[in-house]
C-alpha positions as CSV (number, residue, x, y, z in Angstrom):
1,M,-10.0,151.7,22.5
2,A,-13.1,149.9,23.9
3,I,-14.2,146.8,22.0
4,E,-17.9,147.0,21.0
5,E,-20.2,144.3,22.4
6,P,-23.8,143.5,21.5
7,A,-26.4,145.8,23.2
8,F,-28.7,144.2,25.7
9,E,-30.9,145.1,28.7
10,V,-30.6,143.1,32.0
11,L,-34.1,142.0,33.0
12,E,-33.1,139.9,36.1
13,K,-29.9,139.1,37.9
14,A,-29.1,136.3,40.5
15,E,-25.5,136.1,41.5
16,N,-23.6,135.0,38.3
17,I,-26.7,134.5,36.2
18,E,-28.6,137.1,34.2
19,I,-31.7,137.3,32.0
20,R,-30.9,139.6,29.1
21,Q,-32.9,141.0,26.2
22,Y,-30.6,141.5,23.3
23,R,-31.2,143.8,20.3
24,S,-31.0,142.6,16.7
25,V,-27.5,142.2,15.3
26,I,-25.7,141.3,12.1
27,V,-23.2,138.4,12.3
28,A,-20.5,137.0,10.1
29,E,-20.5,133.3,10.5
30,T,-18.9,130.1,9.3
31,F,-19.3,126.4,9.9
32,V,-16.4,124.1,10.9
33,S,-15.8,120.6,12.1
34,G,-13.7,119.2,14.9
35,D,-13.6,119.4,18.7
36,M,-14.5,122.6,20.5
37,S,-10.9,123.8,20.6
38,S,-9.9,123.2,17.0
39,A,-13.3,124.5,15.8
40,S,-12.9,127.7,17.7
41,G,-9.4,128.3,16.2
42,S,-10.3,127.5,12.6
43,G,-13.6,129.3,12.7
44,F,-11.9,132.4,14.3
45,R,-9.3,132.5,11.6
46,L,-11.8,132.3,8.8
47,I,-13.9,135.2,10.0
48,A,-10.8,137.2,11.1
49,D,-9.6,136.9,7.6
50,Y,-12.9,138.5,6.4
51,I,-12.9,141.4,8.8
52,F,-9.1,142.1,8.2
53,G,-9.7,142.6,4.5
54,N,-10.6,139.5,2.6
55,N,-13.8,141.2,1.5
56,Q,-15.4,143.3,-1.3
57,S,-16.1,146.8,-0.1
58,I,-19.2,148.6,-1.3
59,R,-16.9,151.5,-2.0
60,E,-14.9,149.4,-4.6
61,S,-16.0,151.8,-7.4
62,A,-14.2,154.6,-5.5
63,G,-10.9,152.7,-5.5
64,E,-11.4,150.8,-2.1
65,P,-11.6,147.1,-3.1
66,S,-11.6,145.9,0.5
67,E,-12.2,147.3,4.0
68,K,-11.1,146.5,7.5
69,I,-13.9,146.0,10.0
70,A,-13.4,146.7,13.7
71,M,-13.1,143.7,16.0
72,T,-15.9,143.1,18.4
73,A,-16.6,140.8,21.4
74,P,-17.4,138.1,22.2
75,V,-16.4,135.1,20.1
76,S,-19.0,132.4,20.8
77,I,-19.5,128.7,20.2
78,E,-22.8,126.9,20.0
79,P,-24.0,123.4,19.0
80,L,-26.2,122.7,15.9
81,T,-28.7,119.9,16.1
82,P,-28.6,117.2,13.3
83,S,-31.8,118.4,11.8
84,E,-30.8,122.1,11.5
85,K,-30.4,123.2,8.0
86,I,-27.5,125.6,7.3
87,A,-28.5,128.6,5.2
88,M,-26.0,129.1,2.4
89,N,-26.6,132.8,2.2
90,A,-27.2,133.4,5.7
91,P,-19.7,139.0,16.8
92,V,-17.9,135.7,17.2
93,K,-20.1,132.5,17.9
94,V,-19.3,128.9,17.5
95,E,-22.0,126.2,17.5
96,P,-21.6,122.4,17.3
97,Q,-23.8,119.8,15.5
98,G,-24.1,116.4,17.3
99,E,-26.4,113.8,18.7
100,S,-27.7,115.9,21.6
101,A,-29.3,119.4,21.3
102,S,-29.2,119.9,25.0
103,G,-25.4,119.4,25.5
104,L,-22.7,121.9,24.4
105,M,-20.0,119.3,23.9
106,D,-21.9,116.5,22.1
107,S,-21.0,117.8,18.6
108,K,-18.3,117.7,16.0
109,R,-19.7,120.5,13.8
110,W,-19.9,124.1,14.9
111,R,-21.0,127.5,13.9
112,V,-18.6,130.4,14.6
113,Q,-19.9,134.0,14.7
114,F,-18.5,137.5,15.0
115,T,-21.1,140.2,15.7
116,M,-20.6,143.1,13.3
117,P,-20.2,146.6,14.5
118,S,-23.5,148.4,15.0
119,G,-22.7,151.1,12.5
120,Y,-23.1,148.7,9.6
121,S,-26.3,147.4,7.9
122,M,-26.6,144.4,5.5
123,A,-26.4,146.9,2.7
124,T,-23.2,148.6,3.9
125,L,-21.2,145.7,5.1
126,P,-18.3,144.5,2.8
127,K,-19.2,141.2,1.2
128,P,-17.0,138.1,2.1
129,R,-14.8,136.9,-0.7
130,N,-14.5,133.5,0.9
131,P,-17.8,131.6,0.4
132,A,-17.2,129.8,3.7
133,V,-18.1,133.1,5.5
134,T,-21.6,134.5,5.2
135,L,-23.6,137.4,6.7
136,R,-26.9,137.1,8.5
137,E,-29.2,139.4,10.5
138,V,-30.2,137.9,13.9
139,P,-33.4,139.3,15.5
140,G,-33.5,140.5,19.1
141,K,-33.6,137.5,21.5
142,R,-33.9,136.8,25.2
143,Y,-31.2,134.8,26.9
144,A,-30.3,133.3,30.2
145,V,-26.6,133.9,30.7
146,F,-24.1,132.3,33.1
147,V,-21.0,134.5,33.6
148,F,-17.7,133.0,34.8
149,S,-14.0,133.6,34.6
150,G,-10.8,131.5,33.9
151,F,-9.8,129.3,31.1
152,V,-12.6,127.2,29.6
153,G,-12.4,123.9,27.8
154,E,-15.1,121.4,26.9
155,E,-15.5,119.9,30.4
156,K,-15.8,123.3,32.1
157,A,-18.2,124.6,29.5
158,Q,-20.5,121.6,29.9
159,Q,-20.4,122.0,33.7
160,K,-21.5,125.6,33.5
161,T,-24.2,124.7,30.9
162,D,-25.5,122.0,33.3
163,E,-25.7,124.5,36.1
164,L,-27.6,127.0,34.0
165,V,-30.0,124.3,32.9
166,V,-30.7,123.4,36.5
167,W,-31.4,127.1,37.3
168,L,-33.7,127.5,34.4
169,K,-35.7,124.5,35.5
170,A,-36.0,125.9,39.0
171,K,-37.2,129.2,37.6
172,N,-39.7,127.4,35.3
173,L,-38.0,129.0,32.3
174,R,-38.0,127.2,28.9
175,A,-34.9,127.0,26.8
176,I,-35.7,127.2,23.1
177,A,-32.3,126.8,21.5
178,T,-28.9,125.1,22.0
179,P,-26.4,126.7,24.4
180,Q,-23.7,129.0,23.3
181,L,-20.2,129.6,24.8
182,A,-19.1,133.2,24.5
183,R,-15.5,134.2,25.1
184,Y,-14.5,137.9,25.4
185,D,-10.7,138.1,25.8
186,P,-7.6,137.6,23.7
187,P,-5.5,134.4,24.4
188,W,-2.9,136.3,26.5
189,T,-5.4,137.5,29.1
190,L,-4.7,136.1,32.6
191,P,-7.3,133.5,33.8
192,F,-8.8,135.6,36.6
193,F,-9.4,138.5,34.1
194,R,-11.1,136.4,31.5
195,R,-14.8,136.7,31.0
196,N,-16.8,133.8,29.6
197,E,-20.5,133.2,29.3
198,I,-22.9,130.4,28.6
199,L,-26.0,131.7,26.8
200,V,-29.3,129.9,26.3
201,E,-32.1,131.5,24.4
202,I,-35.4,131.3,26.5
203,A,-39.0,131.8,25.7
204,A,-40.5,135.2,26.6
205,P,-43.1,135.0,29.4
């Protein structure tokens, strides 16, 4: 069965870089500390616990106290700036918080997100039982996206982020948010079959 991914329209393509317009989505997210690898793992487990049943179904009155939610792709990781306030009631994304808003790896605090299946609304999604997991609606956004394969750690993620930033400057495009690392494949996927992306939100022309 195909894994659902967020819907978008490709506006421009240049080799392994695309400009995409994404539709609005609902995400389940959590905030974790550590390096990129440990944050990805702990954040993934927290939200996977929510979608696999640690939730309160809206059909609880009909005898269904919890509900399994279909897995989506990607899982993403993104840095938070020191001044960003985290909403307490706010497919998967991870974001770090550190000294530099321009670098992906300068953080020790991260946001991890799963995009929820498109068939749900905020009113119909099961509610997380763990207060560390929250739901939030994200409006449609425009991203510059660098697509690449293989295993990805902090050094490779930063290298691809730097390459994307150089391309944006050459195109006179303005980044308006911190970069995100999105990973689409399960851990057992062979390196050359893996799909990874660096996404940076950009201002509309």
